[in-house]
DSSP file (Angstrom, degrees, kcal/mol; ACC not computed):
  #  RESIDUE AA STRUCTURE BP1 BP2  ACC     N-H-->O    O-->H-N    N-H-->O    O-->H-N    TCO  KAPPA ALPHA  PHI   PSI    X-CA   Y-CA   Z-CA
    1    1 A M              0   0    0      0, 0.0     5,-0.0     0, 0.0     0, 0.0   0.000 360.0 360.0 360.0 131.3  100.1   61.0  133.2
    2    2 A S     >  -     0   0    0      1,-0.1     4,-1.7     4,-0.0     5,-0.1  -0.132 360.0-108.8 -74.6 173.8   96.5   59.8  133.2
    3    3 A R  H  > S+     0   0    0      1,-0.2     4,-1.9     2,-0.2     5,-0.2   0.854 117.9  51.9 -77.1 -31.9   94.5   59.1  129.9
    4    4 A S  H  > S+     0   0    0      2,-0.2     4,-2.1     1,-0.2    -1,-0.2   0.836 107.7  51.6 -76.9 -29.5   92.3   62.2  130.3
    5    5 A Q  H  > S+     0   0    0      2,-0.2     4,-2.2     1,-0.2    -2,-0.2   0.914 110.0  49.9 -69.3 -39.6   95.4   64.4  130.7
    6    6 A E  H  X S+     0   0    0     -4,-1.7     4,-2.6     2,-0.2    -2,-0.2   0.883 110.7  49.1 -60.9 -43.0   96.8   62.9  127.5
    7    7 A A  H  X S+     0   0    0     -4,-1.9     4,-2.0     2,-0.2    -1,-0.2   0.893 110.5  51.2 -65.6 -40.5   93.6   63.5  125.6
    8    8 A A  H  X S+     0   0    0     -4,-2.1     4,-2.4     2,-0.2    -2,-0.2   0.911 111.0  47.9 -61.1 -41.2   93.5   67.1  126.9
    9    9 A M  H  X S+     0   0    0     -4,-2.2     4,-2.8     1,-0.2    -2,-0.2   0.911 111.8  49.8 -67.6 -44.3   97.1   67.6  125.7
   10   10 A D  H  X S+     0   0    0     -4,-2.6     4,-1.6     2,-0.2    -1,-0.2   0.820 111.4  48.7 -63.9 -31.5   96.3   66.1  122.3
   11   11 A T  H  X S+     0   0    0     -4,-2.0     4,-2.6     2,-0.2    -1,-0.2   0.934 113.6  46.8 -73.4 -41.7   93.3   68.3  121.9
   12   12 A A  H  X S+     0   0    0     -4,-2.4     4,-2.5     1,-0.2    -2,-0.2   0.878 113.0  49.1 -65.2 -36.5   95.3   71.4  122.9
   13   13 A A  H  X S+     0   0    0     -4,-2.8     4,-2.3     2,-0.2    -1,-0.2   0.861 110.7  50.5 -69.5 -35.1   98.1   70.4  120.6
   14   14 A T  H  X S+     0   0    0     -4,-1.6     4,-2.3     2,-0.2    -2,-0.2   0.917 112.4  47.1 -65.9 -48.4   95.5   69.9  117.7
   15   15 A A  H  X S+     0   0    0     -4,-2.6     4,-1.4     2,-0.2    -2,-0.2   0.939 112.5  49.7 -62.8 -44.5   94.0   73.4  118.4
   16   16 A R  H >X S+     0   0    0     -4,-2.5     4,-3.2     1,-0.2     3,-0.6   0.947 111.9  49.4 -59.0 -49.7   97.5   75.0  118.4
   17   17 A H  H 3X S+     0   0    0     -4,-2.3     4,-1.7     1,-0.3    -1,-0.2   0.842 108.2  51.5 -62.0 -35.8   98.3   73.3  115.2
   18   18 A A  H 3< S+     0   0    0     -4,-2.3    -1,-0.3     2,-0.2    -2,-0.2   0.777 119.5  37.0 -70.6 -24.5   95.2   74.4  113.5
   19   19 A R  H << S+     0   0    0     -4,-1.4    -2,-0.2    -3,-0.6    -1,-0.2   0.831 136.0  16.6 -94.6 -33.1   95.8   77.9  114.5
   20   20 A F  H  < S+     0   0    0     -4,-3.2    -3,-0.2    -5,-0.2    -2,-0.2   0.275  91.5 103.4-118.7   4.3   99.5   78.2  114.2
   21   21 A G  S  < S+     0   0    0     -4,-1.7     2,-0.3    -5,-0.3    -3,-0.1   0.595  79.3  45.0 -78.9  -9.0  100.5   75.2  112.1
   22   22 A K  S    S-     0   0    0     -3,-0.1     3,-0.1    -5,-0.1     0, 0.0  -0.935  83.0-110.7-130.0 153.3  101.2   77.1  108.8
   23   23 A L        -     0   0    0     -2,-0.3     3,-0.1     1,-0.1    -2,-0.0  -0.444  42.9 -99.5 -75.8 153.7  103.0   80.3  107.8
   24   24 A P        -     0   0    0      0, 0.0    -1,-0.1     0, 0.0     3,-0.1  -0.260  53.6 -76.5 -66.9 164.2  100.9   83.2  106.6
   25   25 A E        -     0   0    0      1,-0.1     2,-0.1    -3,-0.1    -3,-0.0  -0.275  55.2-102.7 -62.9 145.7  100.7   83.9  102.9
   26   26 A R        -     0   0    0     -3,-0.1     2,-0.4     1,-0.1    -1,-0.1  -0.443  30.4-133.3 -71.0 142.8  103.8   85.5  101.3
   27   27 A V        -     0   0    0     -2,-0.1     2,-0.1    -3,-0.1    -1,-0.1  -0.826  21.9-124.8 -98.9 134.5  103.5   89.2  100.6
   28   28 A R     >  -     0   0    0     -2,-0.4     4,-0.7     1,-0.1     3,-0.4  -0.404  14.5-121.8 -78.1 159.1  104.7   90.2   97.2
   29   29 A Y  H >> S+     0   0    0      1,-0.2     4,-1.3     2,-0.2     3,-1.2   0.897 112.7  58.6 -71.4 -37.9  107.3   92.9   96.9
   30   30 A E  H 34 S+     0   0    0      1,-0.3    -1,-0.2     2,-0.2     3,-0.1   0.846 103.5  52.0 -57.8 -32.2  104.9   95.0   94.7
   31   31 A D  H 34 S+     0   0    0     -3,-0.4    -1,-0.3     1,-0.2    -2,-0.2   0.712 108.0  52.0 -79.3 -16.9  102.4   95.1   97.6
   32   32 A M  H << S+     0   0    0     -3,-1.2     2,-0.3    -4,-0.7    -2,-0.2   0.724 104.9  64.4 -90.3 -21.3  105.2   96.4  100.1
   33   33 A T     <  -     0   0    0     -4,-1.3     2,-0.4    -3,-0.1     0, 0.0  -0.649  59.3-164.3-106.8 155.7  106.3   99.3   97.9
   34   34 A E        -     0   0    0     -2,-0.3     2,-0.6     2,-0.0    -3,-0.0  -0.987  13.4-143.7-140.7 133.7  104.7  102.5   96.7
   35   35 A V        +     0   0    0     -2,-0.4     2,-0.4     2,-0.0    -2,-0.0  -0.828  25.0 177.8 -98.3 127.6  105.8  104.8   94.0
   36   36 A V        -     0   0    0     -2,-0.6     2,-0.3     0, 0.0    -2,-0.0  -0.991  30.7-120.3-132.8 133.4  105.1  108.5   94.8
   37   37 A Q        -     0   0    0     -2,-0.4     2,-0.3     1,-0.0    -2,-0.0  -0.543  35.5-159.0 -70.0 134.8  106.0  111.5   92.7
   38   38 A S        -     0   0    0     -2,-0.3     3,-0.1     1,-0.1    -1,-0.0  -0.759  11.4-117.8-118.5 161.0  108.3  113.8   94.6
   39   39 A G        -     0   0    0     -2,-0.3     2,-0.1     1,-0.2    -1,-0.1  -0.168  53.8 -62.2 -83.6-177.2  109.2  117.5   94.2
   40   40 A P        -     0   0    0      0, 0.0     3,-0.4     0, 0.0    -1,-0.2  -0.426  43.4-134.7 -70.3 146.7  112.6  118.9   93.5
   41   41 A S  S    S+     0   0    0      1,-0.2     2,-0.6    -2,-0.1    -2,-0.1   0.780  95.0  59.9 -76.9 -26.4  115.2  118.2   96.1
   42   42 A G  S    S-     0   0    0      0, 0.0    -1,-0.2     0, 0.0     2,-0.1  -0.451  76.1-175.9 -98.6  56.9  116.7  121.6   96.5
   43   43 A A        -     0   0    0     -2,-0.6    -2,-0.0    -3,-0.4    -4,-0.0  -0.353  16.1-159.7 -51.9 123.5  113.6  123.5   97.5
   44   44 A V  S    S+     0   0    0     -2,-0.1     2,-0.6     1,-0.1    -1,-0.1   0.917  73.1  71.2 -72.5 -46.3  114.2  127.2   97.9
   45   45 A N  S    S-     0   0    0      1,-0.0     2,-0.3     0, 0.0    -1,-0.1  -0.629  71.0-156.5 -85.5 116.6  111.2  128.0  100.1
   46   46 A A        -     0   0    0     -2,-0.6    -2,-0.0     1,-0.1    -1,-0.0  -0.657  25.2-111.0 -89.6 145.8  111.7  126.7  103.6
   47   47 A S    >>  -     0   0    0     -2,-0.3     4,-1.5     1,-0.1     3,-0.8  -0.472  22.9-118.0 -77.5 151.8  108.5  126.1  105.5
   48   48 A P  H 3> S+     0   0    0      0, 0.0     4,-2.2     0, 0.0     5,-0.2   0.799 112.4  62.8 -56.5 -29.4  107.9  128.5  108.5
   49   49 A E  H 3> S+     0   0    0      1,-0.2     4,-2.4     2,-0.2     5,-0.2   0.934 105.6  44.9 -60.2 -46.7  108.0  125.6  110.9
   50   50 A N  H <> S+     0   0    0     -3,-0.8     4,-1.9     1,-0.2    -1,-0.2   0.833 111.0  52.9 -70.5 -28.5  111.6  124.9  110.0
   51   51 A V  H  X S+     0   0    0     -4,-1.5     4,-1.9     2,-0.2    -1,-0.2   0.900 111.2  46.8 -70.4 -42.0  112.6  128.5  110.2
   52   52 A A  H  X S+     0   0    0     -4,-2.2     4,-2.4     1,-0.2    -2,-0.2   0.907 110.2  53.0 -65.3 -43.9  111.1  128.7  113.7
   53   53 A A  H  X S+     0   0    0     -4,-2.4     4,-2.6     1,-0.2     5,-0.2   0.921 109.4  49.5 -59.3 -43.9  112.8  125.5  114.8
   54   54 A Y  H  X S+     0   0    0     -4,-1.9     4,-2.2     2,-0.2    -1,-0.2   0.880 108.9  51.4 -69.0 -37.2  116.1  126.9  113.7
   55   55 A R  H  X S+     0   0    0     -4,-1.9     4,-2.7     2,-0.2    -1,-0.2   0.934 112.0  48.7 -58.2 -48.8  115.6  130.2  115.5
   56   56 A T  H  X S+     0   0    0     -4,-2.4     4,-1.9     1,-0.2    -2,-0.2   0.918 113.1  44.6 -59.6 -47.9  114.8  128.2  118.6
   57   57 A L  H  X S+     0   0    0     -4,-2.6     4,-1.8     2,-0.2    -1,-0.2   0.825 111.7  52.2 -67.2 -35.1  117.8  126.0  118.4
   58   58 A S  H  X S+     0   0    0     -4,-2.2     4,-1.8    -5,-0.2    -2,-0.2   0.927 110.6  49.6 -72.6 -42.4  120.2  128.9  117.6
   59   59 A C  H  X S+     0   0    0     -4,-2.7     4,-2.5     1,-0.2    -2,-0.2   0.902 109.3  51.8 -57.6 -41.6  119.0  130.8  120.6
   60   60 A L  H  X S+     0   0    0     -4,-1.9     4,-2.1     1,-0.2    -1,-0.2   0.876 107.7  52.4 -61.0 -39.7  119.4  127.8  122.7
   61   61 A A  H  <>S+     0   0    0     -4,-1.8     5,-2.9     2,-0.2     4,-0.2   0.844 110.0  47.7 -65.4 -34.3  122.9  127.4  121.5
   62   62 A L  H ><5S+     0   0    0     -4,-1.8     3,-1.4     3,-0.2    -2,-0.2   0.902 109.2  54.6 -68.5 -46.5  123.7  131.0  122.4
   63   63 A D  H 3<5S+     0   0    0     -4,-2.5    -2,-0.2     1,-0.3    -1,-0.2   0.869 109.9  45.9 -61.0 -38.3  122.2  130.6  125.7
   64   64 A L  T 3<5S-     0   0    0     -4,-2.1    -1,-0.3    -5,-0.1    -2,-0.2   0.513 116.7-112.1 -83.2  -2.1  124.5  127.6  126.4
   65   65 A G  T < 5       0   0    0     -3,-1.4    -3,-0.2    -4,-0.2    -2,-0.1   0.672 360.0 360.0  83.7  18.6  127.5  129.4  125.2
   66   66 A L      <       0   0    0     -5,-2.9    -4,-0.2    -6,-0.2    -5,-0.1   0.455 360.0 360.0 -88.7 360.0  128.0  127.2  122.1
């Protein structure tokens, strides 16, 4: 390997190390989580979208003979 090739490899290695040589900053647990107030889990009112999906799937089940 010639001297110029070694110098080019050293330059490339230095550039790589400058860019990727250290780990990113640590993300705190508090920054990864979010607390959101939720409603009651047993909601009586079903949304119309869920009812329509149920009707479509039940008709498909009847069509297939299930």
